[in-house]
SERO-4910 file (N, C-alpha, C, O; in steps of 0.05 Angstrom, whole numbers):
BEGIN
 pado doro    nc1    nc2    nc3   cac1   cac2   cac3    cc1    cc2    cc3    oc1    oc2    oc3
  Unk    A    -85    412     30    -83    388     46    -96    365     30   -116    368     17
  Unk    A    -82    342     31    -92    319     16   -112    304     33   -111    303     58
  Unk    A   -132    292     19   -151    274     33   -139    246     34   -120    240     20
  Unk    A   -149    229     52   -139    202     54   -141    186     27   -125    169     22
  Unk    A   -162    193     11   -165    179    -14   -143    188    -34   -137    173    -53
  Unk    A   -131    212    -31   -109    221    -48    -83    207    -40    -65    206    -57
  Unk    A    -81    198    -15    -56    186     -6    -56    156    -11    -37    146    -23
  Unk    A    -76    142     -3    -78    113     -7    -93    109    -33   -117    114    -35
  Unk    A    -79     99    -54    -91     97    -80   -105     71    -86   -127     70    -97
  Unk    A    -92     48    -78   -103     22    -84    -90      1    -67    -67      4    -58
  Unk    A   -104    -21    -62    -91    -44    -48    -74    -59    -68    -79    -60    -92
  Unk    A    -53    -71    -58    -36    -88    -74    -43   -117    -68    -39   -126    -45
  Unk    A    -53   -132    -87    -62   -159    -84    -42   -178    -98    -44   -182   -122
  Unk    A    -24   -190    -83     -5   -209    -93     -4   -233    -74    -16   -231    -52
  Unk    A      9   -255    -81     11   -277    -63     25   -269    -38     17   -276    -16
  Unk    A     48   -255    -41     64   -247    -18     49   -229      1     50   -232     25
  Unk    A     34   -209    -10     20   -190      6     -4   -204     20    -11   -196     43
  Unk    A    -16   -223      8    -39   -237     20    -30   -256     42    -44   -260     62
  Unk    A     -6   -267     40      5   -284     62     12   -267     86     10   -277    109
  Unk    A     20   -242     82     27   -224    104      3   -214    120      6   -204    142
  Unk    A    -21   -217    109    -45   -208    123    -50   -224    149    -63   -214    167
  Unk    A    -39   -248    150    -43   -264    175    -27   -252    198    -34   -256    221
  Unk    A     -6   -237    192      9   -223    213      2   -193    214     18   -177    224
  Unk    A    -21   -186    204    -32   -159    204    -15   -139    190    -11   -116    199
  Unk    A     -4   -147    166     11   -129    149     -4   -127    123    -11   -147    110
  Unk    A    -11   -102    115    -27    -97     92    -12    -78     73      1    -60     82
  Unk    A    -13    -84     47      3    -70     27    -16    -52     10    -37    -61      0
  Unk    A     -7    -27      5    -23     -8    -10     -5      6    -30     19     10    -25
  Unk    A    -16     14    -53     -3     33    -71    -10     61    -61    -34     67    -56
  Unk    A     10     78    -57      6    104    -45     17    126    -64     31    120    -83
  Unk    A     10    150    -58     20    173    -73     50    175    -71     61    171    -49
  Unk    A     64    182    -92     93    182    -92    105    202    -72    127    198    -62
  Unk    A     91    223    -66    101    244    -48     90    241    -19     94    258     -3
  Unk    A     77    219    -13     65    215     13     87    206     33    105    191     26
  Unk    A     85    216     58    104    209     79     91    188     97     67    184     96
  Unk    A    108    175    113     98    153    130     76    162    149     57    147    154
  Unk    A     79    185    161     59    195    180     33    200    166     11    194    177
  Unk    A     34    212    142      9    216    127     -4    190    119    -29    188    120
  Unk    A     12    170    112      1    144    104    -13    131    128    -35    120    126
  Unk    A      0    132    152    -12    121    176    -38    134    183    -58    120    189
  Unk    A    -39    160    182    -64    174    188    -86    168    168   -109    165    175
  Unk    A    -79    166    142    -98    160    121   -110    132    125   -134    129    123
  Unk    A    -93    112    131   -103     85    135   -121     84    160   -141     70    160
  Unk    A   -113     97    181   -129     98    206   -156    110    201   -176    100    211
  Unk    A   -157    131    185   -183    144    181   -201    129    161   -225    129    163
  Unk    A   -188    117    141   -204    102    121   -216     76    131   -238     69    125
  Unk    A   -200     61    147   -208     34    155   -214     31    185   -220      9    194
  Unk    A   -212     53    201   -217     52    230   -201     31    244   -212     15    258
  Unk    A   -175     32    240   -156     14    253   -134     30    266   -132     54    262
  Unk    A   -117     17    282    -93     29    294    -68     19    280    -64     -5    279
  Unk    A    -52     38    271    -27     31    256     -4     31    275      0     50    290
  Unk    A     12      9    275     36      7    291     60     19    276     75     36    288
  Unk    A     64     12    251     86     23    235     81     21    206     63      6    197
  Unk    A     96     37    190     93     38    161    120     36    149    139     50    156
  Unk    A    123     17    130    147     15    114    141     23     85    120     14     74
  Unk    A    158     39     72    153     48     45    175     38     26    198     35     34
  Unk    A    167     32      2    185     22    -19    179     37    -45    156     40    -52
  Unk    A    200     47    -58    197     58    -85    201     36   -105    222     23   -106
  Unk    A    180     30   -121    181      9   -141    188     23   -168    172     39   -178
  Unk    A    211     16   -179    219     28   -204    205     15   -228    198     -9   -227
  Unk    A    200     30   -249    187     20   -273    205      0   -287    229      3   -287
  Unk    A    193    -20   -300    208    -40   -315    212    -30   -344    196    -15   -355
  Unk    A    233    -40   -356    238    -34   -384    221    -51   -401    221    -76   -398
  Unk    A    206    -39   -420    188    -54   -438    195    -47   -466    206    -26   -472
  Unk    A    188    -65   -485    194    -60   -513    168    -62   -529    152    -80   -525
  Unk    A    165    -43   -547    142    -42   -565    154    -41   -593    159    -19   -604
  Unk    A    158    -64   -606    170    -65   -632    200    -58   -629    215    -71   -614
  Unk    A    208    -37   -644    236    -28   -643    241     -8   -620    264     -2   -614
  Unk    A    221      2   -609    224     24   -589    224     12   -560    211     -8   -555
  Unk    A    239     25   -542    240     18   -514    226     39   -498    227     63   -505
  Unk    A    215     31   -476    202     49   -457    202     37   -430    212     15   -425
  Unk    A    190     51   -411    188     42   -383    160     43   -373    144     61   -381
  Unk    A    152     24   -356    127     25   -343    130     46   -321    152     52   -313
  Unk    A    108     58   -311    111     80   -291    122     69   -264    115     47   -256
  Unk    A    138     86   -251    147     80   -224    125     87   -205    108    104   -210
  Unk    A    124     74   -181    104     79   -161    114     73   -134    136     63   -131
  Unk    A     99     81   -114    107     77    -86     89     58    -72     64     59    -75
  Unk    A    100     40    -56     85     19    -42     90     23    -12    112     30     -3
  Unk    A     69     19      4     71     21     33     60     -5     45     39    -15     39
  Unk    A     76    -16     64     68    -39     79     61    -29    107     78    -19    122
  Unk    A     35    -31    114     25    -20    139     21    -43    159      7    -62    153
  Unk    A     33    -41    182     30    -61    203     11    -50    224     15    -28    234
  Unk    A     -9    -66    231    -29    -57    251    -20    -66    279     -4    -85    282
  Unk    A    -31    -53    299    -26    -62    327    -39    -88    333    -57    -97    318
  Unk    A    -30   -101    354    -40   -128    360    -70   -128    368    -84   -147    362
  Unk    A    -79   -107    381   -107   -106    390   -126    -94    369   -150    -93    373
  Unk    A   -115    -86    346   -132    -74    325   -145    -96    309   -134   -118    305
  Unk    A   -169    -90    298   -183   -109    281   -170   -108    253   -157    -88    246
  Unk    A   -174   -128    237   -163   -129    210   -179   -112    191   -201   -102    198
  Unk    A   -168   -108    167   -182    -92    146   -200   -111    131   -191   -132    120
  Unk    A   -225   -105    130   -246   -123    119   -241   -130     90   -246   -153     82
  Unk    A   -232   -111     74   -227   -116     46   -208   -140     42   -213   -157     25
  Unk    A   -186   -140     57   -166   -161     54   -176   -187     66   -169   -208     56
  Unk    A   -192   -186     87   -202   -210    100   -221   -225     82   -221   -250     83
  Unk    A   -236   -211     65   -254   -225     47   -240   -237     23   -251   -255     10
  Unk    A   -215   -229     18   -200   -240     -5   -189   -268      2   -184   -284    -17
  Unk    A   -184   -274     27   -173   -300     35   -193   -323     33   -186   -346     38
***
């Protein structure tokens, strides 16, 4: 069984993700094999909040060039977690604004 720290790997800090925090949507980098229910339970246990829904996106690696050789950056999975209306916000994201 995975721990919540194995499922939620890191927060995603971008302009778009920080604008969404006003509507209680928070973006995280998650394990590639994590399912929506596992992600919801992990966020609830890590941050003591109530999750309304989870949307997941597979982010494909970009093509990069190093001299004459081509390669790809690693692919990863992103989850956008929406909290319920009566739930408090996640403190980490609130201090970033």
